[in-house]
C-alpha positions as CSV (number, residue, x, y, z in Angstrom):
1,M,95.2,104.4,97.0
2,S,97.3,103.4,100.0
3,E,101.2,103.2,99.8
4,I,102.5,99.8,99.6
5,N,105.0,99.1,102.4
6,F,107.2,95.9,102.2
7,D,107.5,95.7,106.1
8,G,105.2,92.6,107.1
9,I,103.7,92.4,103.7
10,E,103.0,88.7,104.4
11,E,100.5,89.3,106.9
12,E,98.7,92.2,105.4
13,E,98.8,90.8,101.4
14,Y,97.5,87.6,103.1
15,A,94.6,89.3,104.8
16,L,94.0,91.2,101.7
17,R,94.1,88.3,99.5
18,Q,91.6,86.4,101.5
19,L,89.2,89.3,101.7
20,H,89.3,89.7,98.0
21,Y,88.6,86.1,97.6
22,W,85.6,86.4,99.8
23,L,84.5,89.5,98.3
24,R,84.3,87.8,94.7
25,Y,81.6,85.4,96.3
26,E,79.8,88.0,98.4
27,S,79.4,90.2,95.2
28,L,77.3,87.3,93.8
29,S,74.8,87.7,96.7
30,V,73.8,90.8,95.1
31,L,72.3,88.6,92.1
32,G,69.8,87.5,94.6
33,G,68.0,91.1,94.3
34,G,67.2,89.8,90.8
35,A,65.2,87.3,92.3
36,A,62.9,89.4,93.6
37,F,60.8,89.0,90.5
38,W,60.1,85.7,91.7
39,I,60.4,85.5,95.2
40,P,58.8,88.1,97.7
41,Y,60.9,91.1,98.1
42,G,60.8,91.2,101.8
43,L,62.4,87.6,101.7
44,I,65.2,88.8,99.6
45,V,66.0,91.7,101.8
46,A,66.2,89.5,104.7
47,I,68.3,87.1,103.0
48,L,70.8,89.5,101.9
49,G,70.7,91.5,105.1
50,I,71.5,88.2,106.8
51,L,74.6,87.8,104.6
52,A,75.7,91.1,105.1
53,A,75.5,90.5,108.8
54,L,77.5,87.5,108.6
55,F,80.0,88.7,106.2
56,A,80.6,92.2,107.6
57,P,82.5,90.9,110.8
58,Y,85.0,88.9,108.6
59,M,85.5,91.7,106.2
60,L,86.3,94.3,109.0
61,W,88.5,91.7,110.8
62,R,90.6,91.3,107.5
63,L,90.7,95.1,106.7
64,W,91.8,95.7,110.4
65,T,94.5,92.8,110.0
66,A,95.8,94.6,107.0
67,R,95.7,98.0,108.6
68,W,93.3,99.4,106.2
69,Y,91.8,101.9,109.0
70,K,90.5,104.3,106.3
71,S,88.4,101.4,104.7
72,I,86.7,100.6,108.1
73,V,85.8,104.4,108.7
74,V,84.1,104.5,105.4
75,F,82.5,101.5,106.2
76,V,81.2,102.9,109.5
77,V,80.3,106.2,107.9
78,L,78.3,104.6,104.9
79,V,76.7,101.5,106.5
80,V,76.9,101.6,110.2
81,F,76.0,105.0,110.8
82,P,72.9,105.2,108.7
83,F,71.7,101.7,110.0
84,V,71.9,103.4,113.7
85,A,70.6,106.9,112.6
86,F,67.6,105.4,110.6
87,R,66.5,103.4,113.7
88,F,65.7,107.0,115.1
89,I,63.6,108.5,112.3
90,P,60.2,108.5,113.0
91,I,58.3,107.5,109.7
92,E,54.5,106.4,109.8
93,D,54.4,105.2,106.3
94,T,55.1,101.6,106.4
95,L,56.5,101.4,102.6
96,A,58.5,104.6,103.3
97,K,60.0,103.2,106.5
98,Y,61.1,100.0,104.7
99,L,62.8,101.6,101.8
100,V,64.7,104.0,104.4
101,M,65.5,101.0,106.2
102,S,67.1,99.4,103.0
103,V,69.5,102.2,102.4
104,P,72.2,100.8,104.7
105,L,71.8,97.2,103.0
106,V,72.4,99.1,99.6
107,N,75.2,101.1,100.9
108,F,76.8,98.0,102.2
109,Y,76.6,96.1,98.7
110,I,78.1,99.3,96.9
111,Y,80.9,99.2,99.5
112,T,81.9,95.6,98.9
113,W,81.6,96.2,95.3
114,V,83.9,99.2,95.3
115,L,86.3,97.5,97.9
116,R,86.7,94.5,95.7
117,L,87.7,96.5,92.7
118,V,90.4,98.8,94.8
119,L,91.9,95.4,96.4
120,G,92.1,93.7,93.2
121,E,94.0,96.8,91.8
122,H,96.1,97.2,95.0
123,L,97.1,93.6,94.9
124,E,98.0,93.8,91.3
125,Q,100.4,96.7,91.9
126,A,102.0,95.0,94.9
127,R,102.8,92.0,92.9
128,L,104.3,94.3,90.0
129,L,106.2,96.3,92.5
130,R,107.6,92.9,94.2
131,Q,108.7,91.6,90.8
132,V,110.3,94.9,90.0
133,Q,112.3,94.9,93.3
134,R,113.4,91.5,92.6
135,G,115.1,92.6,89.3
136,H,112.5,90.6,87.3
137,R,110.6,92.0,84.3
138,P,106.9,92.1,85.2
139,D,104.7,89.5,83.8
140,P,102.4,91.3,81.0
141,L,98.8,91.9,81.9
142,P,96.3,89.6,80.6
143,W,94.5,92.2,78.5
144,T,97.8,93.5,76.7
């Protein structure tokens, strides 16, 4: 968990709120994997790959704006490095190569799911800390 710094909080928090908003919709694209029972698997993987390729630059930009550099490094290690490394692994079997090449895509969707949870927790803690600093009693959480 990163420490919450209130210097320049508006820009960082705005970037994190925008990213959290879009991560909620990005996580719904994983449901497309369930369509593999009715639609050819290759088509589903291609669509999920295109969605990931379109969303990743936006996500990285928002993380950079919020100065969450560790999250960017984790993304590079979990997604970018395997994507590049698996290009150089010679695999003769077509099915095995297809499965190995889908590892970065699976890692991407796991990463976005975990990031959404971490962002939600971080934003909630920032909101509570702001209320305490202003001298207000924090609003009760919806589940208490």
